[in-house]
N, C-alpha and C positions, 0 to 999 in steps of 0.2 A: 453488658457491662454493668447496668443498674442492679442486676441480679447478683453480680460479683460483689459490688460495693455494699449491697444491702446486708449479705449473709457475712463479709468480713466484718462489719460493723456489728452486727447482730452477735455474732459467736464471740467476738472481743468483749462486748459488754457481759455476756453469759459468763464468759470465763472469769473475769474478775470479780464478778459479784457472787457467782455461785458455784462454778467448776472449781476455781482455785480453793474456797474453804472445803468443798468436799473433798478434794485431793489430800488436803491437809488432815482430814477425818481419817481418810482411807489408809495414808502412810502410818498414823498413829495406831490404827486397828491392827495393821501388818506387825508394826513393831511389838505390840503386845502378843501377838501369835508367836513370833520369833522367840520372845522372852519366855514365854511359857514353855515351848519345846526346849530351849536350852536348860530350864529348871527341870523338866521331866528327864531329861537325859542324863542330868546330874544327880538323879535319885531323888529329886524333890526338895533337895536342902535349899535353904536361903541363905545366901552370903551375908556373914555378919558385916554390919556396916563398920566404916573406919572411923575411930575415936576422933571427935571434932578437936582441933588443936586450939590454942589460944585465939581469942577473938582479936580481929585486926583493928588498927586505929581507924577512926571514921571523923571525917570532916564534912559537916552540912554546909554546903555553899548556897546562899540565897542572894540573887541579885534583885536590888530594890531601887525603885525611883518613886519617891514620894508616896510611901507607904504608912504614913502615921496613924491611918485609921485602923490598921491591922497589924503592925509590927510588934506591938506588945503582946497580943495574942499569939502571933507565930513564935515568939521567943518563949513564951510560957509553954506552949506545945513543944517545941523543940528541946527544952531542958527537961520536959517530963517523959522522954523518950526512955524506954528500958534498955539502957545501954550503959557499961561502966563508964563513970564520969572521968577516970583517967585515961581512957582510951577514946573520948568523944569531943569535939569542939564545934562551934557554930560560928561561922564567918559570914557577916553580912557585908556584901559588897554595894556600897550606896553609890548609885550613878547619878551623881550631882543633885541629890535630892534638897528641895528649897521648903518643905513643910515642917519640918522638925523630925523627921525620920532619923537623922544622926544623932540628934539628943536623946531620943527615946531610947535608942541602942546603948549610948553611952551612960544612961541611967542604970542601966542593969549592972549589978556588981558581981554576977556569975563569973569566974574566971575562964569559964569555957567559952564566953561570948567574945568574939573579936569584930571590931568593926574595921572596914576596909573602904574609906571615902575616896572619891576622884571626881573631877569635873565629868559633866554628862557626855557620854561618848557611846552610849549603847550597851545592851546587854553583853553582847559577844566580847566587848573590851572588857566588861567586868570580869567574866569567866576567864579571858586570858589572863588577868592579873590575879585572880583569886585561886583559881585551881592550882597552878604551879606552886604558889606559896602556901598551900594549905600542909598541915602537919599530918594528916591521916594518909594511910596507904590506900583507903578506900574513900573516894569523894562521893557524897549522897547530894543529889541536886534536887531543889524544890522552888517552888514560888512563894512569895511572902503570904498570898492569900489562900495557900493550901495547907490543911492541917492533917497530920500524919497520926496513923493509929499508934499506940504505945511500942507494939511488938513489932513493927514494921521493919525496923533497921536490923534486928536480929535475923528476921526471916530473908532478907535481902543478902545478908553478907555471908550467910552460910554457904551460898552457891559458890562463892570465891574459894572455898577449900579446893575446887577443882581448878587446876592451873591454866586449863584451857578456856575458863570463862572470863571475858573482859568486861561485860556490863550486864546489869539486871534491871528489868523494868518492873515497877510496882503497878498496882491496879488502882486507877483514878476513878472514884464514884463521884458522878456529877448530881448535884441535887438543886431542887428549885424551891424555895421557901413558899412559894405561893400557887405553884401547880404540882400535883402528885404526878400527872402524865404530862409529858411535854416530847415535841418532836426529836430532840437530840438524844433522848434517853434510848430509843430503839436503836438507834444507828450506833450509838456508843458501845451498848451491849453487844451488838454485833461485831463490832471492832475490836473489842476486848475479848471475844471468843476467838477470833482469828489471831490475835496476838499470842494468846494462851497456847494455841497449837502451834504457832512458828516457834514459842519457845520451846516446846518440846524436840524441835528439830536444832535448837540453838540459833535460830535464825529470824528474831524479831526486828523487822524492818521499821527503825525508828522508835521512839520512847514516848511516854507521857511525860511531858515536862514538869508536871507536879510532882513526880516521884521516880527518880531511876538511880543508880549506882554505877560508877566506873572504877576501874583500877586507876589511880592517879598517873602511875608510870606510862600508861596508855594514851593520855591525852595529849594531843598536838594542837598547837596554837590555830586558831581559825582567824581567817581572813576578817578584818573588821566588818566587812560590808554583810558578814553572814546573817540571814535573816532567821531561819529556824534552827537554832543550835542544838536543840534536844532531838532533832532529827539527825543532823549531820554527825554530832560526836557518837552516837551509838553505830552509825553506818560505817563511820570510818573505822571503829574498832571491829566491826564485821569483816569489813574490806580487808584488814590485815591478818585475818585467819582465826580471829578469837570468836568464841560463842557470845551470843547474847540471848540471856534467858528471860523468862517472865515468871514473876512470883504473883501468882493470884491473891495469896492470902496477905501480902503486904500492901496494906489499903491506905489511900489517901483520900481525902475529901475536899471538893471544890465547888463553890456555888456558880451556877449558870446565870445568864443575864437575861433580861427582859427587854434590853434595847436590840431589836433586831436588826436595825440599821448599823449600829456598831459592830455586831456580831457577824453580819455579812461583810464588812471591813476586815475584821479579824481573819476569817475563812480566805478572803482573797489575799490577804498579807501571807498567810500561810502558804497558799499555791503558789505565789510568786517566790518565796523561798523554797519551795519543792523543786520548781524547775532550777533555780538557782543551782541547787545541791549536785545536779548532774555532773557539773564539772568538778566537784569537790570529792566524788567518789567513783571515778571512771571504772576502777576495778569490778564494781558490781555490774556493769553493763556488759560484761563479757561472759561466754558460756563457761570459761575455764573457772568461773568462781563457784561452779557447781551450783548447789540448792539456795545458796543466798542469792545469786542472781535470778535463778527463777522465782524466788519470792519477791525480790525488787521488781521485777518486770509484772509479775501477776498482781501484786497487791498495789503497787504505786504507779507504775509507768502507765498501764492500761487505764487506771483511775484518772490519772491526769488527762488521758485522752479521752474520757467519757464525753464531755460536751460535744466533741467533734464528731464522735462516733454516734451520738444519738441525732445530731443534724443529719449525718450522712445516712442514717438507717431511715429517717422520715422522709428526706428529699428522694433517695432511691426508691423508696416504696411509691412514692406518687408515679412513677413510671412504669410501675408493674400492675396496674389496676384492672388489665384484662385477664386476671386469674381471681378466683374466688378466694384462695389462700391468702394473696397479697392484699385483697379487700378487707379480709379480717385482721391482718396484721396493723394495717392503717388504722382500722377502726379501734384496735386496741391501743395503739399509741396515742390516738386522739383522745380516747377517754381517760387515759393515765395523766395526760397534760390538762385535761379538764378537772379532773379529780384534784390535782395540785392546785388549780384555781380556785376550787371550792375550798381547800384547805387555808389559802390565803384569805379568802374572803371570810371564812369562820361561819359558812352556812350550817355546817353541822355542829350542835352544842355538845353532844355527849354520844357515849356508844361507839361501837365498831366503825361505823361511818367517819367519825370525827378522827379516831386514831389513824385510820388508814388514808384519809386525805390529808391529815398532818404530815404524816410520813412522807406521802408522795410531794407535798410543797416542800418539805425539807430536803428531798433528794434533788428536786429540780433547781431550788436556790443554791444548794451546795455545789451543783456544777455550774450555775451561772458564776458563783464566786471563783471557781476554778478558771472559767473563761477570763474573768476580769484580771484574776492573778496572772494569767499567762500575758495578757495586754501588758501589764505593769511588768513584767519580766522582760518583755522585748523593748519596751521604751525606757528599762532601767530607772523606773520612777518610784520603786518601793525601797524606802529607806529602812535602814535596819533597825534604828531606834523607833519605838513605837508607844503609843499610850494604850493601858490596859482597858479592856472592856469593862465599862461600868456595871458593877452588881447592884442587886436591889438595895443592900444596906450600906452601900458605899458609892462614891463617885470619884475615887481617887484613882491615880494612874501609876503604871509601872512600866519597866523596859520590856 
C-alpha cells in the first residue's frame, strides 16, 4: 500500500510539472507536421491571409483602490497606447479610494478617461459594475501598477477577428528594481511558456491579471465573493466553448515585491480563490470538455494537490526503506528540502548554487501557501477585497 501511495503521488507530481508541458510541446510538434503535410499536398502554396477588418472598439478597465502613487502614470501609459482614439476609452473603477485617487483621475482632461467611483466593496464588484457599462466591444483588463507596451492592444485584438476566440491573455513581465535574478522569475518564465503552448490549443487556463482582453458580450456577472477574477473570467469563457489564446508579443510590465511575508499572503489568497473557482466552472471538471478539461486538471488541479502529494510521497517513502531504490528516493527528497532551507537562509551568495537553492525555496514556500490557502478556503476566511502587495517604490494598496 505504501508503494501505491508513493507512486501515485510521485507520478501526479511529475505529470503536472513535467509530463504535461512535454505533452503540449509534442502536440504542437504534431500540429506543425500535419500543417506541413497539408501544404505539400496543396502544391506548396501558402493560403493568402484574410484582410483585417476595422479595429473593434476597446475599453480598458482598471479596478483601483488607493492608487494615488501610480494612477497618473497608469493614465499616461494608457493614453499613449497605439490605438485609434475614437475607438478607445479608459474606465477607472474606484473601489472607495480614500487617498485622492479619484481626484487625480478627475484632473485628467482627456475625454477618453472615465471615472466610475463607488463605496468599497471589492474588485469583483468593481468589474461587475464597469465591464457591462463599458462602451467597447473588447474589454481590456489591467492593474493600476501594470504598465503596458504601446503596441500591445493591437496585438491582442487581432485575435478577435476569429469569432471562436473569446479571450486573449498577454505576457506579463515581472521585474525587480534591486535584483537581476530572483526566485519568481524562473517559475514565471516556466508558467509563461506553458501558457504560450496552451494558447496554441486555444485553452489557456487562467489569465495574467495585469493584461488580458475579453469579448464584453461574453462576460457574466461574478459572485461578489469571487477572489481571483482574472482566473475565473477566462475559465468561464473557455467553459462556454470559446477559445482563450495567448499573445506573447503583447507585453506588460509589473514590479515584484521585496516583502516576502506579504507575498506569501498574496499566494495564499490566490490559492484560496483557486479552490473557490471549482464551483464556478464545473464544466471544466468533466471529460466532455475535451482538451480544456485535460489542461485544467493537469495544469491546475494537480498543482493545487501538490502539497498533499509531496507529503504523501515523503511519508510513504519512510515505509519502503528496505529497498536501495527507495532509500535513494528518500535521500533525494531530503536533499531537496535541505536545499530549500539553505535557500531561505541565504547560505549561497552567488552562482548556480544560489539560483538552484532559491528556486527550491520558492517551490516549497509556494506549496506551503497553497496549503494555507486551502485551509482558508475550508474555513471560508479569505475575503474577496484585499490589500495589494507593497512594492519597493510604493506602499499603497489596491483591490
